[in-house]
C-alpha positions, 0 to 999 in steps of 0.5 A: 490517467484516472485515480479512483478514490473510495468515497465511502471507505473508512471510519470518517467517511464520507466527509473526511474522504471527500474533504481530502478529495477536494484538497487533492483536486488542487494538487493533481498533475496535468493529465490526471483526473479524479474519480470518486466512487460512492453514493452519487447524491452524497458526493455531489451534495457535499461538493456543492456545499463546499463550492466545488464544481462537479466538472472537476471530478467524475462520480461513479455511483455505488450505493452500497457500503462494506462496513469495516467489521463485515466478513470480506468475502461475504460482503463482496459477494453480497454487495456487488454495488459497494464502492469497493466492488465497483472500484475493482470492477473498474480496474479490471475493465481498465477504466481506472489506473489506480484505486485508493481506499481506506475501507475494509482491508480484508475486502480490499485484499479479497477484491485484489485476489479475485477481481484484478487477480495475482500476477502469474508466478507470484505466490502471494501478493504483499502489502508494502509498509514505509520506513523513513530513514533517519538521514533521509530517503525511504525504506520499505517493509514487505510484508506488513499484514497480508500474510501472517504465516509464510513459507520460505518461498513467500519470503524469497518473493517478498525480497524480489518484488520488494526490490522491484518496487524500491527500484522502479517506484521509489527510484533506488538504483540497486536497492539493498535487501535485508531479511529481518531477523534477531541477529546479523549472523547467517545462522540466526533465527528460526528454521524458516528464516535460516532457509529464507536466508539461503534462498535470498542469498542465492537469488540472482534478481536482488542485492541481498545484504544478509540479515538485518535487525529491528534497530536497522529499520530507520537507518541506511542499512537496507532499502527493503526489509523482508518479513512475514505480515505478522512481524511487519504489522507489529513493526509498522504499528509500533512506529506509528505509536511513536508519532502518536506519543510525541505529537501529544507533547506540547510544543514538540516538533521533530522532522523525523518523528513527523514522518512516522505519521501514517497520514504522511504516506496515505496508505500501503500499496498491494504489490504482486497483483494486476493493478495499482491499489493503495490501502489506507488506514481506517482512521484516514483523514484528508491528508491521507487521501491526498497522499494516497492519490499521490502514491497511486499516481507514482505506482501507476507511472512506474508500471511495476506490474510489467517488471514483476510479470517479466521477472516471473515469465523469464523465470518460467522460460 
């Protein structure tokens, strides 16, 4: 298994990313290799300065960089030798098993859609956000940023593919799926949410428990929280802010609050595409890289694409 890391993506690249790669080398399971995509000279010079032997990793030369503020589609088309474009090329060719990047999020989404492509039957890929549970365990929020505007069918699929992710990647036997809403009652919410509730309720592929509220996100009420990318992103960023605020208090330490640190997850997987892609935060540091790679390994081992493909191929049969 080969996990590729975009060495040039992120606000603090390449140094923070390469430092994370060094820490990752000491934690890789047997049979897993690391590929670093970016400017070969920069990568090798950094590793030499740090005393890391070059035979411990593979370098794929990609001299161009897609900056964080560039237009995603134009940048990918105009910079075919960028680390993001090269990474997706390797994935499309089956040469890597997962691709991790803290680079331009838009370019990562566009690359996913047009390089490795969407799994047939999936209407829109989604980005998974993580919601640690107060008493232990992990929930997920689907979507947290890929789809700001959604139709009823999209929310229904988020529940279905989120269920599969929770089951096969996280390891929950029969995940509980809830629709994030302004109240628990079935008739609550907008027209969109009311209709989505009925679709999710009728789906034979999930364990739908009904509407859930914002206060349920860190409890054990549900394992999968279905929402559009706009609301999901707001929830995700608010959760991150709790860690930021509490970490500024002298001497304060709390096991649960520490789990709200985005670096403890590393990044967010894109699900619904023909590949294993982890998108990191733009301000990712070394710890993020370590956990992005761990996520990449877990997603690759789960073969989640197989289960999503099977679900929608059986639905069409």
